[in-house]
KEFI-679735 format. One record per residue (C-alpha): residue number from 1; residue in three letters; x, y, z. Coordinates in steps of 0.02 Angstrom, whole numbers, plus 32768, in hexadecimal, padded with zeros to 4 digits. Last residue first. Layout:
N
NUM	Ala	X	Y	Z
...
***
This chain:
73
73	Glu	BF78	E9A7	12F1
72	Gln	BFB5	EA0C	137F
71	Glu	C076	E9EE	1365
70	His	C061	EA3F	12B3
69	Glu	C037	EAE5	12F8
68	His	C0CD	EAEF	1368
67	Arg	C12D	EB7C	1301
66	Met	C07F	EBC6	12D7
65	Arg	C059	EBE9	1394
64	Leu	C100	EC07	13CB
63	Ile	C0FA	ECA3	1345
62	Glu	C04A	ECCE	1375
61	Ser	C081	ECE5	142C
60	Ser	C125	ED43	13F1
59	Leu	C0B8	EDC0	1396
58	Phe	C027	EDDB	140F
57	Arg	C09C	EDE7	14B1
56	Asp	C003	EE31	1511
55	Glu	C071	EE8A	1575
54	Pro	C0A9	EEFF	14EF
53	Arg	BFEC	EF33	14E1
52	Ile	BFB3	EF5B	1433
51	Gly	BF2E	EFD9	1433
50	Arg	BF52	F033	138D
49	Ala	BFB8	F0CE	13E0
48	Leu	C013	F03C	1433
47	Met	C04B	EFE6	1397
46	Met	C080	F097	1345
45	Ala	C0ED	F0BA	13D7
44	Gln	C13F	F015	13D3
43	Ala	C159	F02A	1316
42	Met	C19C	F0D9	1333
41	Glu	C216	F08C	13CA
40	Ala	C24E	F000	134B
39	Thr	C28A	F08D	12D3
38	Ala	C244	F0CA	1225
37	Thr	C2BC	F13D	11C6
36	Pro	C2CD	F0BF	112F
35	Asp	C217	F0CD	1110
34	Gln	C1DA	F042	109D
33	Val	C137	F062	1040
32	Phe	C0C7	EFC8	1039
31	Gly	C036	EFE1	0FC5
30	Met	BFFF	EF2D	0FBD
29	Arg	C035	EF02	0F1B
28	Glu	C0DA	EF6D	0F21
27	Asp	C103	EF08	0FBC
26	Leu	C0DC	EE5E	0F5D
25	Glu	C151	EE9E	0ECE
24	Ala	C1E3	EEC1	0F39
23	Val	C1CB	EE1D	0F96
22	Val	C1D7	EDC4	0EF2
21	Lys	C26D	EE21	0EB8
20	Gln	C2CC	EE11	0F6B
19	Leu	C2A9	ED4A	0F5F
18	Ala	C2EC	ED44	0EAC
17	Arg	C38A	EDB1	0EE7
16	Lys	C39E	ED52	0F84
15	Asp	C3BD	ECA0	0F14
14	Leu	C3B8	EC2A	0FAD
13	Leu	C443	EBB1	0FC2
12	Lys	C428	EAFC	0FCD
11	Ser	C4C8	EAD6	0F5B
10	Gly	C4C9	EA2D	0F13
9	Pro	C44D	E9AA	0EE2
8	Gln	C3BF	E9DA	0E81
7	Thr	C313	E9E1	0ECB
6	Gly	C285	E974	0E9A
5	Ser	C2C3	E8FD	0F21
4	Gln	C2C7	E845	0EFE
3	Ile	C275	E7D1	0F78
2	Gly	C2CB	E732	0F9C
1	Met	C2AA	E682	0F9C
***
């Protein structure tokens, strides 16, 4: 007894154009404006100005928590 997949067999490639369109629409709704001159150093300075300390490793800790969230259930 097998379970049939709802997807069609064949290529598993993502249509990046569709994804880019959805992300662009989401950015527009949220009022996000991309800055082509932004750098990693500028992002770090902005985070420091808002009181986010690098030694807290907030972002990487959250990524790890989310990655292993299903194991804790």
